[in-house]
C-alpha positions as CSV (number, residue, x, y, z in Angstrom):
1,R,-10.1,23.0,-28.5
2,V,-12.6,20.7,-26.7
3,R,-10.6,17.6,-27.8
4,L,-7.4,19.2,-26.5
5,L,-9.1,20.1,-23.2
6,L,-10.4,16.5,-22.8
7,L,-6.9,15.1,-23.6
8,A,-5.4,17.4,-21.0
9,L,-7.9,16.3,-18.4
10,L,-7.2,12.7,-19.1
11,L,-3.5,13.2,-18.9
12,A,-4.0,14.9,-15.5
13,L,-5.8,11.9,-14.1
14,P,-3.8,9.6,-11.8
15,P,-3.1,6.1,-13.1
16,A,-5.6,3.3,-12.6
17,W,-3.8,2.3,-9.4
18,G,-3.8,4.7,-6.5
19,E,-5.8,5.7,-3.5
20,T,-4.3,3.5,-0.7
21,L,-0.9,1.7,-0.7
22,F,0.6,-0.5,2.0
23,Y,4.2,-0.2,3.1
24,Q,5.7,-3.0,5.2
25,P,8.9,-1.6,6.9
26,Q,11.9,-3.8,7.0
27,S,15.2,-3.1,8.9
28,R,17.1,-3.1,5.6
29,D,15.1,-0.2,4.4
30,G,17.1,2.0,6.8
31,R,20.0,2.0,4.3
32,L,18.1,4.5,2.0
33,S,19.2,8.1,2.2
34,A,16.9,11.0,2.9
35,G,17.1,12.0,-0.8
36,Q,16.1,8.5,-1.9
37,W,13.1,8.5,0.4
38,Q,12.1,11.9,-0.8
39,A,12.2,10.8,-4.4
40,L,10.3,7.6,-3.5
41,W,7.5,9.3,-1.8
42,Q,7.2,12.0,-4.5
43,A,6.9,9.2,-7.1
44,T,4.3,7.5,-5.0
45,R,2.2,10.6,-4.8
46,Q,2.6,11.2,-8.5
47,A,1.3,7.7,-9.1
48,G,-2.0,8.7,-7.7
49,V,-1.6,7.3,-4.2
50,E,-3.4,9.4,-1.6
51,R,-3.1,7.3,1.6
52,L,-0.2,5.3,2.9
53,I,-0.8,2.5,5.5
54,G,2.4,1.6,7.3
55,Q,1.9,-2.0,8.3
56,W,3.7,-1.6,11.6
57,S,5.9,0.9,13.4
58,R,7.5,-1.8,15.6
59,H,8.2,-5.4,14.7
60,G,9.0,-7.4,17.9
61,E,12.0,-5.7,19.4
62,E,12.8,-3.8,16.3
63,D,11.6,-0.2,16.6
64,F,13.4,1.2,13.5
65,G,15.2,3.8,15.6
66,G,12.1,5.1,17.5
67,A,11.3,8.8,17.5
68,N,14.7,9.7,16.1
69,G,15.0,6.8,13.7
70,W,14.9,6.4,9.9
71,L,11.2,5.2,9.8
72,R,9.9,8.2,11.6
73,A,12.0,10.6,9.3
74,S,10.8,8.7,6.2
75,L,7.1,8.9,7.2
76,G,7.5,12.6,7.9
77,Q,8.8,13.0,4.3
78,A,5.8,10.9,3.0
79,S,3.5,13.4,4.8
80,E,5.3,16.3,3.3
81,A,4.9,14.7,-0.2
82,G,1.1,14.9,0.4
83,L,0.4,11.3,1.6
84,S,-2.2,10.8,4.3
85,L,-0.7,8.5,7.0
86,V,-2.3,5.5,8.7
87,L,0.2,4.4,11.2
88,G,0.6,0.7,12.0
89,L,1.1,-0.3,15.6
90,Q,3.4,-3.1,17.0
91,H,3.4,-6.4,15.3
92,D,4.2,-9.6,17.3
93,P,6.3,-11.9,15.1
94,Q,4.7,-14.8,17.0
95,Y,1.2,-13.6,16.2
96,F,0.1,-16.5,14.0
97,A,1.6,-19.1,16.4
98,R,-0.3,-17.6,19.3
99,A,-3.5,-17.4,17.2
100,A,-3.4,-21.2,16.8
101,D,-4.0,-21.5,20.6
102,A,-7.7,-21.2,20.7
103,E,-8.0,-21.6,24.4
104,G,-5.5,-18.8,25.2
105,L,-6.4,-16.5,22.3
106,P,-8.9,-14.2,24.2
107,F,-6.2,-13.6,26.9
108,Y,-3.6,-12.9,24.2
109,W,-5.9,-10.3,22.6
110,Q,-6.2,-8.6,26.0
111,R,-2.4,-8.2,26.1
112,L,-2.3,-7.2,22.4
113,F,-4.9,-4.4,22.8
114,A,-3.2,-3.2,26.0
115,G,0.1,-3.1,24.1
116,Y,-1.5,-1.1,21.3
117,R,-2.8,1.5,23.8
118,Q,0.7,1.8,25.4
119,Q,2.4,2.1,22.0
120,Q,0.0,4.9,20.9
121,V,1.3,6.9,23.8
122,T,4.9,6.2,22.8
123,L,4.2,7.2,19.2
124,A,3.0,10.6,20.2
125,A,6.7,11.5,20.4
126,W,7.0,10.9,16.7
127,Q,4.9,14.0,16.1
128,L,3.4,12.8,12.8
129,P,0.0,13.9,11.4
130,V,-1.6,10.5,11.8
131,A,-5.0,10.1,10.1
132,G,-5.7,6.6,11.4
133,W,-4.3,3.5,13.0
134,Y,-3.6,0.1,11.5
135,L,-3.8,-2.9,13.8
136,P,-1.4,-5.5,12.5
137,A,-3.6,-8.4,13.7
138,E,-4.7,-10.1,10.5
139,L,-8.1,-11.8,10.9
140,D,-8.9,-15.1,9.3
141,D,-11.6,-17.8,9.6
142,R,-9.1,-20.5,10.7
143,S,-7.8,-19.0,13.9
144,L,-11.2,-17.4,14.5
145,G,-12.9,-20.6,13.5
146,S,-15.6,-20.7,16.3
147,P,-18.5,-18.3,16.8
148,A,-17.4,-17.9,20.4
149,L,-13.9,-16.7,19.4
150,R,-15.3,-14.4,16.8
151,A,-17.7,-12.9,19.3
152,A,-14.9,-12.5,21.9
153,F,-12.7,-10.7,19.4
154,A,-15.5,-8.4,18.4
155,T,-16.2,-7.4,22.0
156,Q,-12.5,-6.5,22.6
157,L,-12.3,-4.6,19.3
158,R,-15.3,-2.5,20.1
159,A,-13.9,-1.8,23.6
160,F,-10.7,-0.6,22.1
161,R,-12.5,1.4,19.5
162,Q,-14.3,3.4,22.2
163,D,-11.0,4.8,23.3
164,Q,-10.0,6.0,19.9
165,A,-10.5,9.3,18.2
166,L,-9.1,8.2,14.9
167,P,-10.3,5.5,12.5
168,L,-9.0,2.0,12.9
169,H,-8.0,-0.2,10.0
170,L,-7.6,-4.0,10.0
171,S,-7.0,-6.6,7.3
172,T,-8.5,-10.0,6.9
173,F,-8.0,-13.0,4.6
174,S,-10.0,-16.2,3.8
175,A,-8.7,-19.5,4.9
176,G,-11.6,-21.4,3.5
177,R,-13.1,-22.5,6.8
178,L,-16.3,-20.4,6.6
179,S,-18.6,-20.4,3.6
180,P,-18.4,-17.1,1.5
181,A,-21.8,-16.0,2.8
182,A,-20.9,-16.7,6.5
183,Y,-17.5,-15.0,6.1
184,A,-19.1,-11.9,4.6
185,H,-21.7,-11.9,7.4
186,W,-18.9,-12.0,10.0
187,L,-17.1,-9.1,8.5
188,A,-20.3,-7.0,8.1
189,G,-20.8,-7.5,11.9
190,L,-17.3,-6.3,12.7
191,Q,-17.2,-3.2,10.6
192,G,-18.8,-0.3,12.3
193,L,-18.4,3.3,12.8
194,G,-14.7,4.2,12.6
195,I,-13.5,0.7,11.6
196,Q,-12.3,0.0,8.1
197,L,-11.8,-3.7,7.2
198,W,-9.6,-4.7,4.2
199,W,-9.8,-8.1,2.6
200,Q,-6.6,-9.5,1.1
201,D,-7.5,-10.9,-2.4
202,G,-5.0,-13.8,-2.0
203,A,-3.7,-13.4,-5.6
204,G,-0.1,-13.2,-4.5
205,T,0.1,-16.1,-2.1
206,A,-2.5,-18.3,-4.0
207,A,-3.3,-20.2,-0.8
208,L,-6.8,-20.8,-2.1
209,P,-7.8,-21.4,-5.8
210,A,-8.8,-18.3,-7.8
211,S,-12.3,-19.7,-8.2
212,A,-12.8,-20.0,-4.4
213,L,-11.4,-16.5,-3.8
214,A,-13.8,-15.1,-6.4
215,R,-16.7,-16.6,-4.5
216,Y,-15.6,-15.0,-1.3
217,R,-15.0,-11.6,-3.0
218,A,-18.5,-11.7,-4.6
219,E,-20.1,-11.9,-1.2
220,L,-18.3,-9.1,0.5
221,P,-20.2,-6.0,1.5
222,C,-19.2,-2.9,-0.6
223,T,-17.9,-1.2,2.6
224,V,-15.1,-3.8,3.0
225,G,-12.0,-2.7,1.1
226,L,-10.0,-4.9,-1.2
227,I,-6.3,-5.3,-0.9
228,H,-4.9,-6.4,-4.3
229,E,-1.7,-8.2,-3.9
230,A,0.9,-6.9,-6.3
231,F,3.3,-9.8,-6.0
232,R,3.7,-13.5,-6.7
233,Q,5.1,-15.6,-3.9
234,T,8.1,-17.6,-5.1
235,S,9.0,-19.4,-1.8
236,A,7.5,-22.7,-0.6
237,P,5.3,-22.6,2.5
238,D,8.0,-23.9,4.7
239,Q,10.7,-21.5,3.5
240,P,11.4,-17.8,4.4
241,F,9.0,-15.6,2.4
242,S,10.1,-14.4,-1.0
243,A,8.2,-12.9,-3.9
244,E,8.5,-11.0,-7.1
245,P,6.4,-8.1,-8.5
246,S,3.2,-9.0,-10.3
247,E,0.5,-6.9,-11.9
248,P,-2.5,-7.0,-9.5
249,H,-6.2,-7.5,-10.3
250,A,-7.5,-4.3,-11.9
251,D,-11.1,-4.2,-10.8
252,S,-12.3,-3.4,-7.3
253,G,-16.0,-3.1,-8.2
254,C,-17.9,-1.2,-5.5
255,H,-15.1,-1.6,-2.9
256,P,-12.5,0.8,-1.6
257,R,-9.1,-0.4,-3.0
258,A,-5.6,-0.7,-1.8
259,L,-2.4,-2.3,-3.0
260,F,0.1,-4.5,-1.2
261,S,2.7,-3.3,-1.3
262,L,5.0,-0.3,-2.1
263,R,8.0,-2.7,-2.3
264,Y,6.6,-4.3,-5.5
265,R,5.6,-1.2,-7.4
266,P,7.7,-0.2,-10.5
267,W,9.0,3.0,-9.0
268,A,10.1,1.4,-5.7
269,S,12.7,-1.0,-7.0
270,V,15.2,0.6,-4.7
271,L,13.5,-1.2,-1.8
272,R,14.1,-4.6,-3.4
């Protein structure tokens, strides 16, 4: 009976992958029916996922139908399926191009954070049970290559945080410009009360060698979460992005873990 009880408990445990999953909305996803979304979110919850981070709720001029659109309806179904929602704010398609302008970057951040505040007011009409906000401004040690720029961003982030009642989530990646120790020190200084940083493990894009990524990962504070990339990029750097599913790294060590992204998980082939 003891063995049977242990077996039942093991079978009841969620799979090794779970906790937090990213979803990157695309316009083409609007073709799914309500029934397909319901099945997708139920399968996501059954796979052990507890928290869904929507990477953005607006992409440039695309708002996915707004308060009466398919994205809002789908996220409502995700919540009903038992998923905690972290709602992404507006993503600027020109973000990385603008981030390359070091001189104008601090002024761009001012506009960016002002836009985030304005959009939060708009998103109140979505009437979703939001557990946190995701800021779609990916941080890296190339665009934030100087101590002055990193300090300026930290100041603006903290000012924005003071106005927020809910936790903020941001993701980062290593571009190889800072040493692993310096990079970890930078992230440790950014992450404070109510701010959760996520580090992209780079396995899917392979922009840095695996050995280099391992050194960056080894230096990260345990409070920084790991985003394991569950894809393998198949496009060249100068081509439109394309990728195929790939089994992600299985060990997160002491770090919170997340997967990127829903689109590449086995039960979400309908999104591909």
